[in-house]
C-alpha positions as CSV (number, residue, x, y, z in Angstrom):
1,M,4.5,28.1,11.1
2,P,3.6,24.7,12.6
3,R,5.6,21.8,11.1
4,T,5.2,18.1,11.3
5,L,8.0,15.7,10.3
6,F,7.9,12.0,9.4
7,I,10.8,9.5,9.3
8,S,11.0,5.8,9.0
9,D,13.4,2.9,8.2
10,L,16.5,4.2,9.9
11,H,17.5,0.6,10.8
12,L,19.7,1.9,13.6
13,A,22.3,-0.6,15.0
14,A,25.5,-0.2,16.9
15,G,27.5,-1.2,13.8
16,R,25.9,1.6,11.7
17,S,27.3,4.7,13.3
18,A,26.7,6.9,10.2
19,A,22.9,6.4,10.6
20,S,22.8,7.1,14.3
21,E,25.0,10.2,13.9
22,A,22.7,11.4,11.1
23,L,19.7,10.9,13.5
24,F,21.4,12.9,16.3
25,A,22.1,15.7,13.9
26,F,18.6,15.6,12.5
27,L,17.1,15.8,16.0
28,E,19.2,18.8,16.9
29,R,18.8,20.7,13.6
30,E,15.4,19.8,12.1
31,A,13.3,18.1,14.7
32,A,14.0,20.7,17.3
33,R,12.2,23.2,15.0
34,C,9.0,21.2,14.5
35,D,5.9,20.6,16.5
36,A,5.6,16.9,16.0
37,L,7.8,14.1,14.9
38,Y,6.3,10.8,13.7
39,V,8.6,7.7,13.5
40,L,6.8,5.3,11.3
41,G,8.6,2.1,12.1
42,D,12.0,0.4,11.8
43,L,13.8,3.0,13.8
44,F,16.0,0.0,14.8
45,E,17.4,-2.8,12.7
46,Y,16.0,-5.1,15.4
47,W,14.6,-4.8,18.9
48,I,14.7,-7.7,21.3
49,G,12.7,-6.2,24.1
50,D,12.6,-3.1,26.3
51,D,14.7,-4.8,28.9
52,D,17.6,-4.3,26.5
53,L,17.5,-0.5,27.2
54,G,20.5,-1.0,29.3
55,D,22.6,-1.5,26.2
56,P,24.5,1.8,25.7
57,F,23.6,2.2,22.1
58,N,19.9,1.6,22.7
59,A,20.0,4.0,25.6
60,S,21.7,6.7,23.5
61,I,18.8,6.6,21.0
62,A,16.1,6.8,23.6
63,Q,17.9,9.7,25.4
64,A,18.3,11.6,22.1
65,L,14.6,11.3,21.5
66,A,13.9,12.3,25.1
67,R,16.0,15.5,24.7
68,T,13.9,16.4,21.7
69,A,10.6,15.7,23.5
70,A,11.9,17.9,26.4
71,R,12.0,20.8,24.0
72,G,8.2,20.5,23.5
73,V,8.2,18.3,20.4
74,Q,5.5,15.7,20.4
75,I,7.1,12.4,19.4
76,F,5.0,9.5,18.0
77,F,6.3,6.0,17.4
78,M,4.8,3.3,15.3
79,H,6.1,-0.3,15.1
80,G,7.9,-1.5,12.0
81,N,8.6,-5.0,10.8
82,R,12.0,-4.9,12.6
83,D,11.2,-3.2,15.9
84,F,7.6,-4.4,16.7
85,L,8.7,-5.4,20.2
86,V,9.3,-1.8,21.2
87,G,7.0,-1.3,24.2
88,K,5.8,1.1,26.8
89,E,9.1,1.3,28.7
90,F,11.1,2.5,25.7
91,C,8.4,5.0,24.8
92,R,8.4,6.3,28.4
93,V,12.1,6.8,28.4
94,A,12.1,8.3,24.9
95,G,9.2,10.6,25.7
96,A,7.2,9.1,22.8
97,T,3.6,8.0,22.3
98,L,3.1,4.6,20.8
99,L,0.6,4.5,17.9
100,D,-1.4,1.7,16.4
101,D,-0.8,0.9,12.8
102,P,-2.6,2.3,10.9
103,H,-3.4,5.6,12.5
104,R,-5.5,8.5,11.3
105,V,-4.0,12.0,11.9
106,E,-5.2,15.6,11.4
107,L,-2.4,17.2,9.5
108,H,-2.5,21.0,9.0
109,G,-6.1,21.0,7.8
110,R,-6.0,17.6,6.1
111,S,-6.9,14.2,7.3
112,A,-4.3,11.5,6.6
113,V,-3.6,7.9,7.4
114,V,-0.1,6.9,8.5
115,M,1.3,3.4,8.4
116,H,4.6,1.6,8.5
117,G,3.6,0.2,5.1
118,D,4.3,-3.6,5.4
119,T,0.6,-4.4,5.6
120,L,0.2,-2.9,2.1
121,C,2.6,-5.5,0.6
122,T,-0.1,-8.1,0.3
123,D,1.5,-9.9,-2.7
124,D,4.3,-11.1,-0.4
125,H,2.4,-14.0,1.1
126,D,5.4,-15.5,2.9
127,Y,6.1,-12.2,4.7
128,Q,2.4,-11.7,5.6
129,N,2.3,-15.2,7.1
130,W,5.4,-14.5,9.1
131,R,4.0,-11.1,10.3
132,R,0.9,-12.8,11.7
133,T,3.1,-15.2,13.6
134,A,5.5,-12.6,15.0
135,R,2.7,-10.3,16.0
136,S,0.8,-13.0,18.0
137,L,0.9,-12.7,21.8
138,Q,2.0,-16.4,22.1
139,W,5.0,-15.9,19.8
140,Q,6.0,-12.7,21.6
141,R,5.6,-14.3,25.1
142,D,7.7,-17.2,24.1
143,F,10.4,-15.0,22.6
144,L,10.6,-12.6,25.5
145,A,10.8,-15.4,28.0
146,A,14.3,-16.2,26.6
147,S,17.4,-14.5,27.9
148,I,18.7,-11.3,26.2
149,D,21.6,-13.2,24.7
150,E,19.4,-15.9,23.4
151,R,17.0,-13.4,21.9
152,R,19.8,-11.5,20.2
153,E,21.2,-14.7,18.7
154,R,17.8,-15.7,17.4
155,I,17.0,-12.4,15.9
156,L,20.4,-12.2,14.1
157,A,19.7,-15.6,12.7
158,L,16.3,-14.5,11.5
159,R,17.8,-11.4,9.9
160,E,20.3,-13.5,8.0
161,K,17.5,-15.8,6.8
162,S,15.5,-12.8,5.8
163,R,18.3,-11.4,3.7
164,E,18.6,-14.7,1.8
165,V,14.8,-14.9,1.2
166,I,14.6,-11.3,0.0
167,Q,17.4,-11.8,-2.5
168,A,15.4,-14.7,-4.0
169,K,12.1,-12.7,-4.4
170,P,11.0,-10.7,-7.4
171,A,11.2,-7.0,-6.4
172,E,7.7,-6.3,-7.5
173,I,6.1,-8.5,-4.8
174,M,7.9,-6.6,-2.1
175,D,6.3,-3.3,-3.1
176,V,2.8,-2.2,-2.1
177,N,-0.3,-3.7,-3.7
178,D,-2.4,-1.0,-5.5
179,G,-5.6,-2.5,-4.3
180,A,-4.3,-2.5,-0.7
181,V,-3.4,1.2,-1.0
182,R,-6.9,2.1,-2.3
183,E,-8.6,0.1,0.4
184,A,-6.6,1.9,3.1
185,L,-7.6,5.2,1.7
186,R,-11.3,4.1,1.5
187,A,-11.3,2.6,5.0
188,H,-10.1,5.7,6.6
189,K,-12.0,8.1,4.4
190,V,-8.9,10.2,3.6
191,N,-7.1,11.2,0.4
192,L,-3.6,11.2,1.9
193,L,-1.5,8.2,2.9
194,I,2.0,8.4,4.4
195,H,4.2,5.3,4.9
196,G,7.6,3.8,4.8
197,H,8.9,0.2,4.6
198,T,9.5,-0.2,0.9
199,H,12.6,2.0,0.7
200,R,11.2,3.6,-2.5
201,P,10.8,7.3,-1.6
202,A,8.3,9.0,-3.9
203,H,5.1,11.1,-4.2
204,H,2.4,9.1,-6.0
205,K,-0.9,10.6,-7.2
206,L,-3.9,8.4,-7.8
207,E,-7.6,8.5,-8.1
208,V,-9.9,6.5,-5.8
209,D,-13.6,6.5,-6.4
210,G,-13.4,9.7,-8.3
211,Q,-11.3,11.5,-5.6
212,S,-7.8,12.7,-6.2
213,C,-5.4,11.1,-3.6
214,E,-1.8,11.2,-2.7
215,R,0.7,8.6,-1.3
216,W,4.0,9.7,0.1
217,V,6.7,7.1,0.7
218,L,9.4,7.9,3.2
219,P,13.1,7.5,2.5
220,E,15.3,4.8,4.2
221,W,18.5,5.7,6.0
222,Y,20.8,3.1,4.7
223,G,22.3,5.6,2.3
224,R,21.3,9.3,2.0
225,G,18.3,9.3,4.3
226,G,15.6,11.9,4.5
227,Y,12.2,12.9,5.9
228,L,8.8,14.3,5.0
229,V,7.8,17.8,6.0
230,A,4.1,18.8,6.4
231,D,3.0,22.3,7.1
232,A,0.3,24.7,6.0
233,T,1.9,25.0,2.5
234,G,1.7,21.3,1.8
235,L,4.1,18.3,1.9
236,K,7.7,18.0,0.7
237,L,10.3,15.2,0.8
238,E,13.7,16.4,2.1
239,F,16.9,14.4,1.8
240,L,19.8,14.6,4.1
241,S,23.0,16.1,2.7
């Protein structure tokens, strides 16, 4: 039976060996038995540019994905808020196809829209302002013009500042906005939405314009980790042991 898997928010980094080892095991055991794997953002804790693929840790992740792709698994990658600088070279090495966010997909007889999920958090105005800045071509050109060492130092400083800001924010403004969810479903004319980002794995049911809809939120991999399985029987969240 054809199977499609979805993961997000692994936040891989050299100092988090448990998460990367979990990914390697997942690719060997679960992803090897699927037809398609969607990585919906924040595969990495941060990404400073594809010219950092020479880093042994980064290379090991790309090579693990490439081995999975070589088995005939289609791999799709979507930017997250941490790794939006992943580019064509990483995807080439990893055997992955880069997707726009959002992206509509036909999923075992159902149409769905897949997203990282950060654009749904419209109540977090500071973040949305920063997102517009960081996704601009000018900001990215300026950032990528710096040396690898300078970029890494800058990103680590931004990560530390982000942690401080997050701690000071009410939790509810960092979750999705109900109106934004409904608008995404309407805009893409689907009744199924899959996303990550919020680290609040769940299956939500809602009604939009008289139609029954579903929203599936993917697990993060800071702790237990997990993934969403979609096949002809439906969808199911699975957590890593």
